[in-house]
KENU-483626 format. One record per residue (C-alpha): residue number from 0; residue in three letters; x, y, z. Coordinates in nm, 2 decimals, decimal comma. Layout:
<pt NUM; "ALA"; <X; Y; Z>>
...
// end
This chain:
<pt 0; "MET"; <-1,06; 0,74; -7,09>>
<pt 1; "HIS"; <-1,43; 0,70; -7,02>>
<pt 2; "THR"; <-1,36; 0,50; -6,72>>
<pt 3; "THR"; <-1,10; 0,75; -6,58>>
<pt 4; "HIS"; <-1,34; 1,03; -6,62>>
<pt 5; "GLY"; <-1,61; 0,84; -6,44>>
<pt 6; "THR"; <-1,38; 0,78; -6,14>>
<pt 7; "LYS"; <-1,31; 1,15; -6,11>>
<pt 8; "ARG"; <-1,67; 1,24; -6,11>>
<pt 9; "HIS"; <-1,73; 0,98; -5,83>>
<pt 10; "ARG"; <-1,45; 1,11; -5,60>>
<pt 11; "LEU"; <-1,53; 1,48; -5,61>>
<pt 12; "PRO"; <-1,87; 1,46; -5,43>>
<pt 13; "LEU"; <-1,71; 1,25; -5,16>>
<pt 14; "LEU"; <-1,44; 1,50; -5,08>>
<pt 15; "PHE"; <-1,69; 1,78; -5,08>>
<pt 16; "LYS"; <-1,91; 1,59; -4,83>>
<pt 17; "LYS"; <-1,61; 1,52; -4,60>>
<pt 18; "THR"; <-1,54; 1,89; -4,57>>
<pt 19; "VAL"; <-1,90; 1,98; -4,49>>
<pt 20; "PHE"; <-1,93; 1,70; -4,24>>
<pt 21; "ARG"; <-1,63; 1,82; -4,04>>
<pt 22; "ARG"; <-1,78; 2,17; -4,01>>
<pt 23; "LEU"; <-2,11; 2,04; -3,89>>
<pt 24; "ILE"; <-1,98; 1,80; -3,63>>
<pt 25; "ALA"; <-1,71; 2,01; -3,48>>
<pt 26; "PRO"; <-1,93; 2,22; -3,24>>
<pt 27; "ALA"; <-2,08; 1,90; -3,09>>
<pt 28; "LEU"; <-1,74; 1,75; -3,01>>
<pt 29; "PHE"; <-1,62; 2,08; -2,88>>
<pt 30; "GLY"; <-1,90; 2,08; -2,63>>
<pt 31; "LEU"; <-1,83; 1,72; -2,53>>
<pt 32; "ALA"; <-1,46; 1,77; -2,44>>
<pt 33; "THR"; <-1,34; 2,13; -2,43>>
<pt 34; "LEU"; <-0,98; 2,02; -2,40>>
<pt 35; "LEU"; <-0,86; 2,18; -2,72>>
<pt 36; "PRO"; <-1,00; 2,31; -3,05>>
<pt 37; "ALA"; <-1,24; 2,08; -3,24>>
<pt 38; "GLN"; <-1,14; 1,73; -3,34>>
<pt 39; "THR"; <-1,20; 1,57; -3,67>>
<pt 40; "ALA"; <-1,53; 1,41; -3,72>>
<pt 41; "TRP"; <-1,39; 1,06; -3,74>>
<pt 42; "ALA"; <-1,15; 1,09; -3,44>>
<pt 43; "ASN"; <-1,22; 0,93; -3,11>>
<pt 44; "CYS"; <-1,02; 0,80; -2,81>>
<pt 45; "THR"; <-1,13; 0,56; -2,53>>
<pt 46; "ALA"; <-0,94; 0,43; -2,23>>
<pt 47; "THR"; <-0,94; 0,15; -1,98>>
<pt 48; "MET"; <-0,75; 0,15; -1,64>>
<pt 49; "GLY"; <-0,64; -0,16; -1,46>>
<pt 50; "ASN"; <-0,72; -0,21; -1,10>>
<pt 51; "ILE"; <-0,44; -0,15; -0,84>>
<pt 52; "ASN"; <-0,40; -0,41; -0,56>>
<pt 53; "PHE"; <-0,13; -0,37; -0,31>>
<pt 54; "GLY"; <-0,20; -0,73; -0,19>>
<pt 55; "ASP"; <-0,12; -0,84; 0,16>>
<pt 56; "VAL"; <0,05; -0,55; 0,35>>
<pt 57; "ASP"; <0,25; -0,60; 0,66>>
<pt 58; "LEU"; <0,28; -0,25; 0,81>>
<pt 59; "LEU"; <0,53; -0,35; 1,07>>
<pt 60; "ASN"; <0,78; -0,45; 0,79>>
<pt 61; "PRO"; <0,65; -0,23; 0,51>>
<pt 62; "GLY"; <0,97; -0,16; 0,32>>
<pt 63; "SER"; <0,86; 0,02; 0,00>>
<pt 64; "ILE"; <0,50; -0,06; -0,05>>
<pt 65; "THR"; <0,43; 0,00; -0,42>>
<pt 66; "ALA"; <0,20; -0,12; -0,69>>
<pt 67; "GLN"; <0,16; -0,05; -1,06>>
<pt 68; "THR"; <-0,11; -0,07; -1,33>>
<pt 69; "GLN"; <-0,15; 0,08; -1,68>>
<pt 70; "LEU"; <-0,38; 0,31; -1,86>>
<pt 71; "SER"; <-0,46; 0,17; -2,21>>
<pt 72; "VAL"; <-0,56; 0,44; -2,46>>
<pt 73; "THR"; <-0,71; 0,35; -2,80>>
<pt 74; "CYS"; <-0,75; 0,62; -3,05>>
<pt 75; "THR"; <-0,93; 0,56; -3,38>>
<pt 76; "ASP"; <-0,98; 0,75; -3,71>>
<pt 77; "SER"; <-1,20; 0,60; -3,97>>
<pt 78; "SER"; <-1,04; 0,82; -4,23>>
<pt 79; "ILE"; <-0,75; 0,61; -4,35>>
<pt 80; "TRP"; <-0,62; 0,85; -4,61>>
<pt 81; "ASN"; <-0,38; 1,04; -4,37>>
<pt 82; "SER"; <-0,19; 0,98; -4,05>>
<pt 83; "THR"; <-0,36; 1,12; -3,74>>
<pt 84; "ASN"; <-0,19; 1,25; -3,43>>
<pt 85; "PHE"; <-0,38; 1,26; -3,10>>
<pt 86; "PHE"; <-0,30; 1,45; -2,78>>
<pt 87; "VAL"; <-0,46; 1,27; -2,48>>
<pt 88; "CYS"; <-0,51; 1,39; -2,12>>
<pt 89; "PHE"; <-0,62; 1,17; -1,83>>
<pt 90; "ALA"; <-0,73; 1,31; -1,49>>
<pt 91; "ALA"; <-0,84; 1,14; -1,16>>
<pt 92; "ASP"; <-0,98; 1,28; -0,84>>
<pt 93; "GLY"; <-0,95; 1,13; -0,49>>
<pt 94; "GLY"; <-1,20; 0,85; -0,56>>
<pt 95; "ARG"; <-1,57; 0,81; -0,48>>
<pt 96; "LEU"; <-1,52; 0,79; -0,11>>
<pt 97; "SER"; <-1,31; 1,11; -0,09>>
<pt 98; "THR"; <-1,34; 1,31; -0,41>>
<pt 99; "ARG"; <-1,15; 1,61; -0,29>>
<pt 100; "GLN"; <-0,87; 1,43; -0,10>>
<pt 101; "LEU"; <-0,57; 1,40; -0,33>>
<pt 102; "SER"; <-0,27; 1,46; -0,11>>
<pt 103; "PRO"; <-0,27; 1,19; 0,01>>
<pt 104; "ARG"; <-0,55; 0,98; -0,12>>
<pt 105; "TYR"; <-0,71; 0,72; 0,11>>
<pt 106; "LEU"; <-0,83; 0,37; 0,11>>
<pt 107; "TYR"; <-1,11; 0,30; 0,35>>
<pt 108; "ALA"; <-1,18; -0,01; 0,57>>
<pt 109; "SER"; <-1,47; -0,23; 0,46>>
<pt 110; "THR"; <-1,61; -0,22; 0,81>>
<pt 111; "THR"; <-1,59; 0,15; 0,88>>
<pt 112; "SER"; <-1,51; 0,47; 0,69>>
<pt 113; "SER"; <-1,32; 0,61; 1,00>>
<pt 114; "GLN"; <-1,03; 0,37; 0,94>>
<pt 115; "THR"; <-0,80; 0,47; 0,65>>
<pt 116; "LEU"; <-0,48; 0,37; 0,47>>
<pt 117; "ALA"; <-0,29; 0,65; 0,30>>
<pt 118; "TYR"; <-0,15; 0,61; -0,05>>
<pt 119; "ASN"; <-0,12; 0,80; -0,37>>
<pt 120; "LEU"; <-0,11; 0,77; -0,75>>
<pt 121; "TYR"; <0,18; 0,89; -0,95>>
<pt 122; "ILE"; <0,27; 0,94; -1,32>>
<pt 123; "ASP"; <0,64; 0,87; -1,27>>
<pt 124; "ALA"; <0,84; 0,58; -1,14>>
<pt 125; "ASN"; <1,01; 0,80; -0,89>>
<pt 126; "TYR"; <0,68; 0,86; -0,71>>
<pt 127; "SER"; <0,73; 1,24; -0,72>>
<pt 128; "THR"; <0,45; 1,37; -0,94>>
<pt 129; "ILE"; <0,09; 1,29; -0,82>>
<pt 130; "LEU"; <-0,17; 1,21; -1,08>>
<pt 131; "GLY"; <-0,44; 1,47; -1,03>>
<pt 132; "SER"; <-0,71; 1,69; -1,18>>
<pt 133; "PRO"; <-0,72; 2,06; -1,28>>
<pt 134; "ARG"; <-1,01; 2,09; -1,03>>
<pt 135; "TYR"; <-0,80; 2,05; -0,72>>
<pt 136; "ALA"; <-0,51; 2,26; -0,61>>
<pt 137; "ALA"; <-0,35; 1,98; -0,42>>
<pt 138; "ALA"; <-0,27; 1,79; -0,74>>
<pt 139; "ARG"; <-0,33; 1,95; -1,08>>
<pt 140; "THR"; <-0,09; 1,74; -1,30>>
<pt 141; "MET"; <-0,26; 1,51; -1,54>>
<pt 142; "LEU"; <-0,13; 1,21; -1,73>>
<pt 143; "THR"; <-0,06; 1,30; -2,09>>
<pt 144; "THR"; <0,04; 1,10; -2,39>>
<pt 145; "THR"; <0,04; 1,12; -2,77>>
<pt 146; "VAL"; <-0,10; 0,86; -3,00>>
<pt 147; "ASN"; <-0,04; 0,82; -3,37>>
<pt 148; "VAL"; <-0,28; 0,64; -3,60>>
<pt 149; "PRO"; <-0,08; 0,57; -3,92>>
<pt 150; "ARG"; <-0,21; 0,61; -4,27>>
<pt 151; "TRP"; <-0,41; 0,31; -4,38>>
<pt 152; "SER"; <-0,48; 0,22; -4,02>>
<pt 153; "THR"; <-0,79; 0,28; -3,82>>
<pt 154; "SER"; <-0,67; 0,26; -3,46>>
<pt 155; "THR"; <-0,37; 0,26; -3,23>>
<pt 156; "THR"; <-0,34; 0,15; -2,86>>
<pt 157; "VAL"; <-0,08; 0,27; -2,62>>
<pt 158; "ASN"; <-0,02; 0,16; -2,27>>
<pt 159; "ILE"; <0,10; 0,41; -2,01>>
<pt 160; "PRO"; <0,22; 0,30; -1,66>>
<pt 161; "VAL"; <0,05; 0,44; -1,35>>
<pt 162; "TYR"; <0,23; 0,40; -1,02>>
<pt 163; "ALA"; <0,09; 0,37; -0,66>>
<pt 164; "LYS"; <0,26; 0,39; -0,32>>
<pt 165; "LEU"; <0,15; 0,37; 0,04>>
<pt 166; "THR"; <0,25; 0,67; 0,24>>
<pt 167; "GLU"; <0,31; 0,76; 0,60>>
<pt 168; "PRO"; <0,17; 0,73; 0,86>>
<pt 169; "LEU"; <0,13; 0,35; 0,84>>
<pt 170; "SER"; <0,15; 0,25; 1,20>>
<pt 171; "ASN"; <-0,19; 0,36; 1,31>>
<pt 172; "VAL"; <-0,38; 0,12; 1,08>>
<pt 173; "ALA"; <-0,59; -0,18; 1,18>>
<pt 174; "PRO"; <-0,59; -0,51; 1,00>>
<pt 175; "GLY"; <-0,86; -0,56; 0,74>>
<pt 176; "GLN"; <-0,97; -0,49; 0,38>>
<pt 177; "TYR"; <-0,92; -0,14; 0,24>>
<pt 178; "ALA"; <-1,04; 0,00; -0,09>>
<pt 179; "ASN"; <-1,16; 0,30; -0,29>>
<pt 180; "ASN"; <-1,31; 0,30; -0,63>>
<pt 181; "PHE"; <-1,28; 0,55; -0,91>>
<pt 182; "ASN"; <-1,61; 0,51; -1,10>>
<pt 183; "LEU"; <-1,87; 0,76; -1,23>>
<pt 184; "GLY"; <-1,70; 1,10; -1,25>>
<pt 185; "SER"; <-1,38; 1,02; -1,07>>
<pt 186; "THR"; <-1,18; 0,99; -1,39>>
<pt 187; "ALA"; <-1,18; 1,20; -1,71>>
<pt 188; "LEU"; <-1,03; 1,15; -2,05>>
<pt 189; "ALA"; <-1,00; 1,42; -2,31>>
<pt 190; "PHE"; <-0,82; 1,44; -2,64>>
<pt 191; "ASP"; <-0,76; 1,64; -2,96>>
<pt 192; "THR"; <-0,58; 1,60; -3,29>>
<pt 193; "TYR"; <-0,28; 1,80; -3,40>>
<pt 194; "THR"; <-0,07; 1,83; -3,71>>
<pt 195; "THR"; <0,30; 1,84; -3,61>>
<pt 196; "THR"; <0,35; 1,97; -3,26>>
<pt 197; "PRO"; <0,14; 1,84; -2,96>>
<pt 198; "PRO"; <0,00; 2,10; -2,72>>
<pt 199; "SER"; <0,21; 2,17; -2,41>>
<pt 200; "THR"; <-0,08; 2,17; -2,16>>
<pt 201; "CYS"; <-0,42; 2,03; -2,10>>
<pt 202; "SER"; <-0,72; 2,25; -2,03>>
<pt 203; "GLY"; <-1,09; 2,19; -1,97>>
<pt 204; "ILE"; <-1,06; 1,82; -1,91>>
<pt 205; "SER"; <-1,31; 1,84; -1,63>>
<pt 206; "THR"; <-1,60; 1,87; -1,88>>
<pt 207; "SER"; <-1,51; 1,54; -2,05>>
<pt 208; "THR"; <-1,76; 1,25; -2,03>>
<pt 209; "LEU"; <-1,51; 0,99; -2,13>>
<pt 210; "ARG"; <-1,42; 0,77; -1,82>>
<pt 211; "ALA"; <-1,18; 0,49; -1,73>>
<pt 212; "PRO"; <-1,30; 0,35; -1,40>>
<pt 213; "PHE"; <-1,08; 0,14; -1,17>>
<pt 214; "GLU"; <-1,04; 0,03; -0,80>>
<pt 215; "VAL"; <-0,75; 0,06; -0,56>>
<pt 216; "SER"; <-0,74; -0,20; -0,28>>
<pt 217; "ALA"; <-0,51; -0,35; -0,01>>
<pt 218; "THR"; <-0,53; -0,61; 0,27>>
<pt 219; "VAL"; <-0,36; -0,51; 0,59>>
<pt 220; "VAL"; <-0,25; -0,83; 0,77>>
<pt 221; "LYS"; <-0,20; -0,85; 1,15>>
<pt 222; "ASN"; <0,15; -0,91; 1,28>>
<pt 223; "CYS"; <0,36; -0,88; 1,58>>
<pt 224; "THR"; <0,74; -0,83; 1,62>>
<pt 225; "VAL"; <0,96; -0,88; 1,92>>
<pt 226; "GLY"; <1,27; -0,69; 2,01>>
<pt 227; "THR"; <1,57; -0,88; 2,14>>
<pt 228; "PRO"; <1,62; -0,81; 2,51>>
<pt 229; "ASN"; <1,96; -0,78; 2,68>>
<pt 230; "ASP"; <2,08; -1,09; 2,87>>
<pt 231; "MET"; <1,97; -1,10; 3,24>>
<pt 232; "ALA"; <2,28; -1,13; 3,46>>
<pt 233; "PHE"; <2,27; -1,19; 3,84>>
<pt 234; "GLY"; <2,65; -1,12; 3,85>>
<pt 235; "SER"; <2,91; -1,28; 4,07>>
<pt 236; "VAL"; <2,75; -1,38; 4,40>>
<pt 237; "SER"; <2,86; -1,55; 4,72>>
<pt 238; "PRO"; <2,74; -1,91; 4,77>>
<pt 239; "THR"; <2,56; -1,79; 5,09>>
<pt 240; "ALA"; <2,35; -1,54; 4,90>>
<pt 241; "THR"; <1,97; -1,58; 4,88>>
<pt 242; "ASN"; <1,68; -1,43; 4,70>>
<pt 243; "LEU"; <1,87; -1,30; 4,41>>
<pt 244; "GLN"; <1,69; -1,07; 4,17>>
<pt 245; "GLY"; <1,74; -0,97; 3,81>>
<pt 246; "GLN"; <1,56; -0,81; 3,53>>
<pt 247; "THR"; <1,57; -0,72; 3,16>>
<pt 248; "ALA"; <1,34; -0,56; 2,91>>
<pt 249; "PHE"; <1,21; -0,60; 2,56>>
<pt 250; "ASN"; <0,96; -0,45; 2,32>>
<pt 251; "VAL"; <0,66; -0,59; 2,13>>
<pt 252; "ALA"; <0,50; -0,41; 1,83>>
<pt 253; "CYS"; <0,17; -0,54; 1,70>>
<pt 254; "THR"; <-0,06; -0,41; 1,43>>
<pt 255; "ARG"; <-0,32; -0,16; 1,56>>
<pt 256; "ASP"; <-0,61; -0,33; 1,75>>
<pt 257; "THR"; <-0,44; -0,67; 1,74>>
<pt 258; "PRO"; <-0,48; -0,84; 2,08>>
<pt 259; "TYR"; <-0,18; -1,05; 2,19>>
<pt 260; "ASN"; <-0,06; -1,26; 2,49>>
<pt 261; "ILE"; <0,31; -1,31; 2,58>>
<pt 262; "GLY"; <0,45; -1,63; 2,73>>
<pt 263; "LEU"; <0,80; -1,70; 2,86>>
<pt 264; "LYS"; <0,94; -2,05; 2,81>>
<pt 265; "PRO"; <1,26; -2,17; 2,98>>
<pt 266; "SER"; <1,46; -2,44; 2,80>>
<pt 267; "ASN"; <1,31; -2,71; 3,03>>
<pt 268; "ASN"; <0,97; -2,62; 2,88>>
<pt 269; "SER"; <0,82; -2,54; 3,22>>
<pt 270; "THR"; <0,47; -2,39; 3,17>>
<pt 271; "ASN"; <0,49; -2,19; 3,50>>
<pt 272; "GLY"; <0,82; -2,01; 3,42>>
<pt 273; "ALA"; <1,03; -2,22; 3,66>>
<pt 274; "GLY"; <1,36; -2,27; 3,48>>
<pt 275; "GLU"; <1,70; -2,41; 3,56>>
<pt 276; "MET"; <2,04; -2,26; 3,48>>
<pt 277; "THR"; <2,29; -2,53; 3,37>>
<pt 278; "PRO"; <2,67; -2,51; 3,44>>
<pt 279; "LEU"; <2,92; -2,43; 3,18>>
<pt 280; "LEU"; <3,19; -2,61; 3,36>>
<pt 281; "SER"; <3,23; -2,97; 3,25>>
<pt 282; "GLY"; <3,17; -3,23; 3,52>>
<pt 283; "ASN"; <2,94; -3,00; 3,73>>
<pt 284; "ALA"; <2,61; -3,17; 3,77>>
<pt 285; "HIS"; <2,44; -2,89; 3,97>>
<pt 286; "LYS"; <2,15; -2,68; 3,83>>
<pt 287; "VAL"; <2,04; -2,35; 3,97>>
<pt 288; "PRO"; <1,66; -2,30; 3,97>>
<pt 289; "TYR"; <1,51; -1,96; 3,90>>
<pt 290; "GLN"; <1,16; -1,82; 3,86>>
<pt 291; "LEU"; <1,04; -1,58; 3,59>>
<pt 292; "ARG"; <0,81; -1,31; 3,70>>
<pt 293; "ALA"; <0,59; -1,04; 3,56>>
<pt 294; "GLU"; <0,63; -0,82; 3,87>>
<pt 295; "ASN"; <0,93; -0,71; 4,08>>
<pt 296; "GLY"; <1,01; -0,88; 4,41>>
<pt 297; "ILE"; <1,06; -1,24; 4,53>>
<pt 298; "ASN"; <0,68; -1,28; 4,55>>
<pt 299; "GLY"; <0,60; -1,10; 4,22>>
<pt 300; "ARG"; <0,34; -1,26; 3,99>>
<pt 301; "ILE"; <0,50; -1,55; 3,80>>
<pt 302; "TRP"; <0,53; -1,54; 3,42>>
<pt 303; "GLY"; <0,48; -1,87; 3,25>>
<pt 304; "ASN"; <0,39; -2,01; 2,91>>
<pt 305; "THR"; <0,02; -2,10; 2,92>>
<pt 306; "ALA"; <-0,08; -1,80; 2,71>>
<pt 307; "THR"; <-0,26; -1,85; 2,38>>
<pt 308; "ALA"; <-0,39; -1,61; 2,11>>
<pt 309; "SER"; <-0,72; -1,60; 2,28>>
<pt 310; "ALA"; <-0,63; -1,64; 2,65>>
<pt 311; "THR"; <-0,36; -1,47; 2,87>>
<pt 312; "GLY"; <-0,32; -1,76; 3,11>>
<pt 313; "ASN"; <-0,02; -1,70; 3,33>>
<pt 314; "GLY"; <0,14; -1,47; 3,06>>
<pt 315; "VAL"; <0,10; -1,10; 3,00>>
<pt 316; "GLY"; <-0,15; -0,95; 2,75>>
<pt 317; "GLY"; <-0,18; -0,64; 2,55>>
<pt 318; "SER"; <-0,33; -0,48; 2,24>>
<pt 319; "GLY"; <-0,14; -0,35; 1,94>>
<pt 320; "THR"; <-0,09; 0,02; 1,86>>
<pt 321; "GLY"; <0,14; -0,02; 1,56>>
<pt 322; "MET"; <0,42; 0,11; 1,78>>
<pt 323; "ALA"; <0,67; -0,07; 2,01>>
<pt 324; "GLN"; <0,54; -0,13; 2,36>>
<pt 325; "PRO"; <0,79; -0,21; 2,65>>
<pt 326; "TYR"; <0,78; -0,50; 2,89>>
<pt 327; "THR"; <1,01; -0,60; 3,18>>
<pt 328; "ILE"; <1,10; -0,95; 3,28>>
<pt 329; "TYR"; <1,19; -1,02; 3,64>>
<pt 330; "ALA"; <1,35; -1,33; 3,78>>
<pt 331; "THR"; <1,44; -1,46; 4,12>>
<pt 332; "VAL"; <1,69; -1,72; 4,24>>
<pt 333; "PRO"; <1,61; -1,86; 4,59>>
<pt 334; "SER"; <1,97; -1,96; 4,68>>
<pt 335; "ALA"; <2,32; -1,95; 4,54>>
<pt 336; "ASP"; <2,45; -2,24; 4,74>>
<pt 337; "TYR"; <2,58; -2,44; 4,45>>
<pt 338; "HIS"; <2,92; -2,54; 4,30>>
<pt 339; "TYR"; <3,12; -2,25; 4,18>>
<pt 340; "GLY"; <3,11; -2,16; 3,81>>
<pt 341; "ASP"; <2,90; -2,00; 3,55>>
<pt 342; "TYR"; <2,54; -2,10; 3,50>>
<pt 343; "ARG"; <2,31; -2,01; 3,21>>
<pt 344; "ASP"; <1,97; -2,08; 3,05>>
<pt 345; "LYS"; <1,78; -1,97; 2,74>>
<pt 346; "VAL"; <1,43; -1,83; 2,77>>
<pt 347; "THR"; <1,21; -1,80; 2,47>>
<pt 348; "ILE"; <0,97; -1,51; 2,44>>
<pt 349; "GLN"; <0,65; -1,62; 2,26>>
<pt 350; "VAL"; <0,39; -1,37; 2,14>>
<pt 351; "ASN"; <0,05; -1,53; 2,06>>
<pt 352; "TYR"; <-0,19; -1,32; 1,84>>
// end
C-alpha cells in the first residue's frame, strides 16, 4: 500500500503542470498560426513538398501535359496518453517570380522573364480546382487534410497528391528551360487540433510561418511537323504539249523562334530538284523529267535538297511561330513527247531544324 500511495502522489503534480502549461503556451501558438483556436502545447505539424517537373515538352504534340507530386504532412504530439486529431491547411501563391498570378500560373524562361509557359496547380485529379491562397481572389481554395496521431504514438505522416497541368496557349512558346520556385513566403501551412469533427473551412492561414518550398520546371523542346500535301497532277496531256506546269501545297509548323530550312528530294536523289517520273506500264522504258521549283513559271527558282539546319542552300527557309505556315511547290515538265501511259514519282519533303 505504501508503494501505491507513493505513485499517486507522484502523478498528481504532473497532471497539474500539464494543465498550467497548456494555458501558458496557447497564446503564443495562436499568434504563430491564427488558423483556428489554440492548439495543444505538444502539437505540431510540418510539411515537405516534392518538386514538379513536366520533363521534355513537345508543344506541337502536347496531348495532355500533366505532372504530379505530393505534399507530405507530419503531425506530432509528445503527449502519448490520448489520440490527437489535426486539421491541416496548405496554401500557395503564384511563385516567387509572379506572386499574385494564380490563374494561370507561369513558368519563366531561364534567359528572359518575358517568355512564359502557362500551367496551374490543382488539388484534384480532374484538374478543376486550383490550389490557391485566401489572399487572392483568383484562387482561394486551399489543400486540406486531417491527420490522426493514435494513442501511444508520437507522430503520423500522410501524403496528399498535388496535380499540375500545362494550359493554353501553348503555341507561342520558344524552346528552352522554364521554371518558377515557391520558396520564402510562397507557401503556408497551418493546423489545429480538434476532438471529433474537423472544421469545415480554413481561415487566417496567411499568417502562418510554416513553409513547404518546392520548384516547378519544364523543358520545351524544339520540333517541326509537316502536313501531307495533295498529289501534284499534270493531268492528261497531248504528246505535243510543252512547258507543263503543276503545283501543290503543304504546311510546316515549328516551335516558336525555331529556324528551319526545307528541302525537296525526288526519288532519284537529285540535289537540285530535277526528278524523273517513271512509267506504270510494264515494258515502257521512258522516263519523263520534271523540275521542282519554289516559284511559279517555267523559269521559277528551283527547289532542291542542299538545305541543312544551318543553311538554306537551294531550299526554302523560315522561322517557327508555333502555328502552321503554308508553302507551295511548283513543278514544270519541258515536254510530253513520250510513250503514252501514266508516269509518277515520289518527292520527299525534308525539314531541317
